C-alpha positions as CSV (number, residue, x, y, z in Angstrom):
1,M,44.1,54.9,13.7
2,T,40.8,53.6,12.9
3,I,41.6,51.8,9.9
4,D,38.8,49.2,8.3
5,T,39.9,48.6,4.9
6,V,43.1,47.2,4.7
7,I,44.6,46.6,0.9
8,F,48.0,45.1,0.2
9,D,50.1,44.2,-2.9
10,L,51.2,41.6,-4.2
11,D,54.2,41.1,-5.0
12,G,56.5,41.0,-2.7
13,T,54.4,42.2,-0.3
14,L,51.6,39.4,1.0
15,V,53.1,36.8,-1.7
16,H,57.1,36.0,-2.4
17,T,57.1,35.0,-5.9
18,A,60.1,36.5,-6.9
19,P,61.5,31.9,-7.6
20,D,58.7,31.3,-9.8
21,L,59.6,34.9,-11.8
22,L,63.4,34.3,-11.6
23,R,62.3,30.4,-13.2
24,A,60.4,31.4,-15.7
25,T,63.1,34.8,-16.8
26,N,65.7,31.4,-16.4
27,Y,63.6,29.5,-18.5
28,V,63.1,32.2,-22.0
29,L,67.5,32.9,-21.6
30,T,68.4,28.8,-21.3
31,Q,65.7,29.6,-24.1
32,N,68.7,31.5,-25.7
33,D,71.8,29.6,-24.8
34,R,71.6,32.3,-22.2
35,K,73.3,31.2,-18.2
36,P,69.9,31.2,-16.7
37,M,70.7,34.0,-13.5
38,V,70.3,33.8,-9.3
39,L,68.2,34.9,-7.5
40,D,70.1,37.7,-6.6
41,D,70.8,39.6,-9.9
42,M,67.3,40.1,-10.3
43,L,65.8,41.3,-7.4
44,D,65.4,44.3,-7.0
45,T,64.2,44.2,-11.0
46,V,60.2,42.3,-9.7
47,S,58.8,45.4,-9.4
48,F,59.6,46.5,-13.1
49,G,58.0,43.0,-14.8
50,A,59.0,40.4,-16.8
51,K,60.6,42.8,-20.4
52,Q,62.6,44.2,-17.5
53,M,63.5,41.3,-15.6
54,I,64.5,39.8,-19.4
55,K,66.3,42.7,-20.1
56,R,68.7,42.5,-17.1
57,G,69.0,38.4,-17.7
58,F,69.8,40.1,-21.4
59,D,72.5,42.2,-19.6
60,I,73.9,40.4,-17.0
61,T,74.5,37.1,-19.0
62,G,76.0,38.4,-22.7
63,D,74.7,40.9,-24.9
64,P,71.7,43.1,-24.5
65,L,68.5,41.8,-25.6
66,D,67.5,43.0,-29.5
67,E,64.8,45.2,-28.8
68,K,62.6,43.8,-31.5
69,Q,62.4,40.3,-30.1
70,L,61.4,41.5,-26.9
71,D,57.6,41.0,-27.1
72,L,58.5,37.2,-28.2
73,M,60.3,36.5,-24.8
74,F,58.1,38.5,-23.3
75,M,55.0,36.0,-24.3
76,C,57.1,33.1,-24.5
77,F,57.8,34.0,-20.2
78,I,53.6,34.4,-19.7
79,D,53.8,31.1,-21.0
80,Y,55.3,29.9,-18.9
81,Y,54.9,31.5,-15.7
82,I,51.2,30.5,-15.7
83,A,52.7,27.2,-15.8
84,N,54.4,27.0,-12.8
85,I,52.9,30.2,-10.6
86,A,52.7,28.9,-7.4
87,I,55.9,26.5,-7.2
88,D,58.5,28.1,-5.2
89,S,56.1,31.2,-4.5
90,K,54.9,31.2,-1.1
91,P,53.1,33.9,1.7
92,F,55.7,35.9,3.8
93,D,55.6,35.2,7.7
94,G,52.9,35.9,9.7
95,C,51.2,36.4,6.5
96,I,47.9,34.2,7.0
97,D,48.5,35.3,10.5
98,L,47.2,38.9,10.0
99,L,44.8,38.5,7.2
100,E,42.7,36.0,10.0
101,Q,43.3,38.1,12.2
102,C,42.3,41.2,9.8
103,Q,39.0,38.9,8.8
104,A,37.9,38.4,12.2
105,R,37.9,41.6,12.9
106,G,35.7,42.2,10.1
107,M,37.4,44.8,8.1
108,K,37.2,44.5,4.7
109,L,40.2,43.0,3.1
110,G,41.5,44.1,-1.3
111,V,44.4,43.6,-3.4
112,C,45.5,46.3,-5.7
113,T,48.6,45.6,-7.6
114,N,50.5,46.0,-11.6
115,K,50.6,42.1,-11.7
116,M,48.1,41.2,-14.2
117,E,44.2,40.4,-13.1
118,T,43.8,36.9,-13.9
119,F,47.1,36.0,-12.8
120,A,47.0,37.6,-9.7
121,V,43.4,35.2,-9.2
122,K,45.4,32.3,-9.9
123,L,48.6,33.0,-7.9
124,L,46.3,33.1,-5.0
125,S,43.5,30.7,-5.7
126,E,46.4,27.4,-6.0
127,L,48.1,29.2,-2.2
128,D,45.0,28.9,-0.9
129,M,44.6,32.9,-0.3
130,L,41.8,34.1,-2.3
131,K,39.0,34.0,0.4
132,Y,40.4,36.6,2.5
133,F,40.6,39.0,0.0
134,A,36.7,40.6,-1.7
135,A,38.1,41.9,-5.1
136,I,41.8,41.8,-7.1
137,I,42.8,44.5,-9.7
138,G,45.0,44.6,-11.8
139,P,46.5,47.4,-14.9
140,D,44.8,45.4,-16.6
141,T,41.3,45.5,-14.8
142,I,40.9,49.7,-15.0
143,G,42.6,49.8,-17.5
144,I,44.8,51.6,-15.4
145,A,47.9,50.8,-13.2
146,K,49.6,52.2,-10.0
147,P,51.0,54.8,-9.4
148,D,48.0,56.5,-10.4
149,P,45.7,56.1,-8.0
150,A,42.2,54.5,-9.7
151,P,43.0,51.3,-9.1
152,Y,43.5,51.5,-6.1
153,R,40.0,53.2,-5.6
154,E,38.3,51.3,-7.4
155,T,39.9,48.2,-5.0
156,V,38.4,50.1,-2.4
157,K,34.8,51.2,-4.1
158,R,34.2,47.8,-5.0
159,I,34.5,46.1,-1.4
160,G,32.6,48.0,-0.2
161,G,35.3,50.2,2.1
162,D,35.5,54.3,3.0
163,I,38.2,55.6,1.6
164,H,39.2,58.2,4.2
165,N,39.2,54.5,6.7
166,S,41.6,53.2,4.3
167,I,45.7,52.0,4.8
168,M,48.1,50.7,1.5
169,V,50.1,47.8,2.5
170,G,53.4,47.6,-0.2
171,D,57.1,47.6,-0.8
172,S,57.7,49.6,-3.0
173,K,57.6,52.8,-4.5
174,I,54.7,52.2,-7.0
175,D,52.7,51.8,-4.1
176,I,54.1,54.8,-1.9
177,L,53.0,56.4,-5.1
178,T,50.0,55.5,-5.2
179,A,48.7,55.9,-1.8
180,K,49.6,59.5,-1.2
181,A,48.3,59.9,-4.8
182,A,45.1,58.2,-3.1
183,K,45.7,60.8,-0.3
184,V,46.4,57.7,2.4
185,P,48.6,56.1,4.6
186,V,50.9,53.3,3.7
187,I,52.2,51.0,5.6
188,A,56.1,49.5,3.5
189,F,57.7,46.8,3.7
190,T,61.5,46.9,4.5
191,F,61.8,42.7,3.0
192,G,60.0,43.8,-0.6
193,Y,61.7,43.8,-3.7
194,S,61.9,46.7,-3.8
195,D,64.7,49.4,-5.7
196,E,66.0,51.7,-3.2
197,P,65.6,52.1,0.3
198,I,62.3,51.9,1.4
199,E,62.8,53.6,4.8
200,E,63.6,56.8,2.5
201,L,61.0,56.6,0.3
202,G,58.1,59.0,2.8
203,A,55.9,55.7,3.7
204,D,54.5,55.8,6.6
205,Y,55.3,52.6,8.9
206,V,58.3,51.0,7.6
207,L,57.9,47.8,9.0
208,G,60.2,44.3,8.4
209,H,57.1,41.2,10.0
210,Y,53.7,41.2,9.3
211,R,53.7,41.5,13.3
212,E,54.5,44.5,13.3
213,M,51.8,45.3,11.4
214,A,48.8,43.4,13.6
215,E,51.1,46.2,16.7
216,V,49.7,49.4,14.2
217,L,46.5,48.2,12.7
218,L,44.7,45.9,15.9
219,D,45.7,47.1,19.1
């Protein structure tokens, strides 16, 4: 496989962000006299965004959320999360080593995420990971979100890559659908936040650790 351009998802792929997302969700819950959740309560909801995490929290701690209050809850979540974005979030095991190996080979690296671009940049900056990526594309960057292939194509374009020599790396059905729509291969990690068995979603490679990705791309 000739690959020189690698496009990563962020949450559940590069960085284990769920602990800080849980922290923000629990802040909203406790501000509304609800009990906090534990991580296993919401892990399969992370890929669907903050509003779904808030809804899940209300569903499992009492009466469902009044939809009229959702926007207010969402803003409360965002304000707290942006101020506490990298307290417990950390790159997955082997991630930094893989990124450094790719850079040493002269490969082009980018991030295509459904996290807002501002949040993605802040998170990666605080984790000292921004230096690895030539472009960060979120759903607000061009007004389109995955699984539409447009954000992927834009990421490849901005880092000066060739889509025919590119690969998507993710952890969820959204990432796999994005890759298929862009007609590129996809690596899916089993340690992420998929709400379905990742092995059943049609990825080209299903891997359990970043060292396995090095074996696929760099050997």
